[in-house]
N, C-alpha and C positions, 0 to 999 in steps of 0.2 A: 339583509342589507347588501347592497351591491358592493362588491370588492373590486376596486379599481386596479388591484395588483394582478388580477387574473382576467384576461379577456379572451373571448372565443372569436376567431377569425373565420368567416365563411369563405371557403375556397371551392372553386369549380374548375375542373379540368375535363372539358367535354361532357361525357356522361357521368363522370365521377364528381360527386359533390360531398363535401365533408366539412367538419368544423375542426380547426386546429387551435389548441390551447396555447396562448401566448402568456408567459409569466412576466407581466409588465411591471418592471421596477422592483421585483423581488430581489433584494440585495443579499447575495451570498458571497462571503469572503472565503477565499482558499489560500492558505499560507503554504509555502513550498510549491507554488503554482507552476513554476518552470521545471520542477523535478519530475521524476518518473510517475509516481502515483498521482501527484498533484495535477500534472498536466492532463493525465487521463481523465481525472475528475472534471477539470475545466472543459475538456472536449465533450464529455457526456452531458454536462449541464447545458452547454451551448447547443448541442443537438436536441435537447429537450425544450428549447425555446426560452431559456432564462437569458434576459438581456441586460442584467445589471450585476455581472460577475466582477468582483474586485480581486485582482491577482496580487499576492504579496510574496516577494522573494528578494534575492540579492540582485539578480539580473546582470551580473558582471561577466558571465560566461556566454559567449555567443553561441557555442555549440548547444548549450543547455536551453538557450532562448528559442532555438528552432522548434522545441516542443510546443511553443505557443503560437507559431506562425499560423495565420489564417483563422485564429480563434476570435470569436466575438467577445472581447473583453472591454468592459466599461472603463476600468481604470487600473493602472499598475502602481503599486506602492512599494518602495524599498522597505525591507523588513526593519531597518533601523529607524525608519520614520513612521512605522505603523501605529504605535501607541499615541503619538501626537496627533496623527491624522484621525484615528478612530474615535478619539474623545469628542470630536465635533459632530459625529454621526448619530442620528436619532432613530433611524429606521433600518436596522440590520436584522435580517430575518434568520440567518443561519451562518455559523462559522465552521469550516473544515480546517482544522489545524494540522497540516501534514508536513510542515517545514521542520527539519531537524538535521543535525549532523549524524550521518548514518555509517560512518567509516568504522568498521569493527577492528581495524588495525591501528586506529588512533588511540594512544594511551595517555594523552594529556587530559586529565579529568576536568581541568578548568574550561576547556573548549565545550565539553558536554554540559557542565554546570551552567554556562552562559546560554548556549543555544537550545539545549533540550530541557533542562530543569527549570531555570529561572524564567526563561521566556514563556514556557508553558504555564507556569504559575501565574504570570501576569495575565495571560489570556483567560485562564480559568477564573481569576478574580474579576476581570472585566465582564465576562459572560454571566457570572453570578450576580454582580451588581446591576447589570442592565437586563437581566433575565433573557439572555439570548441562548438558544439551543446550540450545543457544541458537540462535534465529533473530533476526537484527537487521536493521533497515532501513538499507540504504545508499541510493543514489539514482542514477538515470540522469543526474542533474545533474552527476555526476562526469565525464561524458564531454565536457563543454564544447561546443565547436563540432563535435565529431566528427572532429577532425583525425586521430585514430588509429582511427577506426571505432567500432563499438559491440559489440565482443567482450568478454565477461566473462573476459578472460584476465589472470591474476595478474601476468604479466610486463609488462603495459601500465600497471598502476596508477600506478607512480611517474612515468610520462610524461604522464599526463592533466592537462588545463588547464581546470578548472572556471571558469565565467564569473562566479560570485558567491560571497560568503562561505558561503552555505548549502551549495552544491556542494563548496566547498573543505573545509568541516568534515567532510563525509561522506567525501571522498577522503582527508583527513588521517587519519581513523580507519582506513580500509582499509589505508593504508600502514603505520600503526603496528601494526595487528593482524597483518599478514603477516610482521612481524619478530619476533613473540613466540615464545618457546620453549615456553611453556605454553599450552594451549588446552582448551576444553570437549571432551568426548568426541565430540560432533557439533556443528558450527556451520554456519550458512549466512548470508551477507551478501547481502541482496536489493536489486538495483538496479531499483527500480520505475520504469516508464516513465510514460506519461500516463494515470493512473487516474481513472476517473469512476464515479459510481454513488450509490446512496442513502447517507444519513448524512453528506453534506457540506454541509448547510444552514448550518452555523455558519462555514464557511470564507471567506465574504465574497469579496473580490477574488481570493483564492487558490483558489477553487472551480474545477472543471473547465470547459472550454469548452462542454461539453454543458449543464451547469447554467446558464451565462450565456446560451447560445443560447436555451434554453427560456424564460427570463425576458424576454429581449429580444424574442423573437417574440411572447410573450404580451402584452407591453406595447405594441409598435409595429407588429406584423404583418410585420416584416422582420428580416433578419440582415445586419449589417455585418461584413465581413471585411477583414483587412489586405491592401492591394494589394502585389503583388510588386515588389521593387526589385532583383531579380536576373535577369539575362538568360536564365538557364536554366529559369526557372519562370514559368508564367503566373499571373495573379491567382487567388488561392485555391487554388493547387496546392501550396502549402507543405504538408509532410506530417509527421505524427507517428505514433508507435505508440500508439494509444489502446486501453487495456485495461479491461474491465469489472471492477469491484471483486469481483464474485462469482468471476471466474476467478482473481484475485489470491489470494483466500482458499482456493480449491481447490488452487492450487499450494503455498501455505504449509502447508496441512494434509497434503498428500501428503509434503512434505519432513519434517514432524514424524513421520508414520507410518513412512516407509520409510528415512529417514536415509541417503541415498546418500553419496557422497564429500563431505566438508566442503569448501566452496568459496564463492566469490562467484557468484551466479546472477542473470542478467537475468530480469526479470519483465515480460513483454510478450506480444504476439501473434505477433511475428515478421513482421508485415506492416504497413508504413506506409500510412496513408490520408490523403487530402487534407482540408483544412478545408471545401472545397466538398462533399465526400462527407458530412462530418459534418453540415453545415448542412442538406443535402437530407434526410438521415435524420431529423433533428429535425422538419423541416416535415412529413414523411410520418407520423411517429409522432403528431404533433399533429393530423393530418388537415387541414393548412392548405396553401394554395397557396404555392409557392416564391416568395420575394422576397428575392434576395441582391444586395447592392451592396458596393462596395469603398471603403475610405478609406486614406490614406497611413499607413504604419507610422511611429509617432513617431520623430523624429530621434534622440532620446536613447537609443533601444534598437536603432536600425536596424543599427548596425555589429556588434551581438552577436546579432542575430536568427537563429535556426536555421531553415533551410529544409527540413531532412530529418533525421528520427531514426527508427531502426528497430532493435529489439532482435534481436541474434543469439541465438536460442533453442536452439541445438544442444546446449549443455551440459546443460540441463535435460531436453531430449527424449532425449538419449542416456543420461541417468541412469535413464530409464524412465517419465517423465511422458507420458501419452498420452490425457488427458481431452480431450473436445471443448472448444474455446474459442469463446465467442460472437463472431460477426462484429460489425462496428461497427453494422450495421443491427439485428441481433438485440438487442445490448446496449442500444442507445438506445431501441428500442421498449419493452423491459421497464422500463427506468428511467423513461421518460416516462409510460407508461400505468399502471404499477403503483406508482409512488412519487411523482414530481413532480406529476402531476395530482391526486393525493390527499393531498399533503403527508404522505406515509407514510414511516416509518422501517423499517429492517431490525429 
């Protein structure tokens, strides 16, 4: 049967003749659309020819809204109006729920209950009732200190001990979700590790270490890292799984296309890298001489400071994802030279 939602456009440029796939009226909803990862997802979908993207967010911050400039968005819906609006829609093809309060320094649990837990429950129930595929943002913050490792194993979710209300809100939803009898026809809860890349200009103190390193080096010519207070780690050898936002979007789009088994999935590189590695890569990308020094980790966070995180990526890889992933050096070079240096957006 002919599917009106997908049309092939015949295009001729001199000797070059090709067919371009136009996703005609495939309705994809992206919540948190003006945010870091959300806007990157909108940009990617726009570039793939989707012409019926619905952006859901607060839209009250002009700096954040710059992430959506020049994007082909069919409609913008305020997050407070979303559920009233969506009840009248009959042909929603996919929802990316990426909107959340992500401030790990916020300790008012009521904020997270409203924006992260309760809001996501409503989206889950709506997608279950209407049988709409759903990808939602969980977080690697659910893993806490990593007492149980970093496996995206459903059996471990109830044992995890997040370190802050943000991580707890994400884990509380995962726990609730796994107990539900009704579910969307396909769902994926994504545990993002340390994401960096373009469109995080608005994030201030919550922006990535790469972002802060670039600005610190630009201003002072040096990079200060936290000294190690753990006997098993040298200064600067604290490690994280840093993943470029372009790889995050590639993984999300693959999940949307292929819809493997519904599950929680880690989203990382699978390879932890040190903060020294990161700092050196930023200096190199900026074509500046390395100048790294160390300061004490503040005492108020020292007892909860993570010295190692690394995503176990076997579930996603075994599901079939096999795209190349940027190395830390490759991702930082692209980010610094093609975006930060030029104050450019995706």
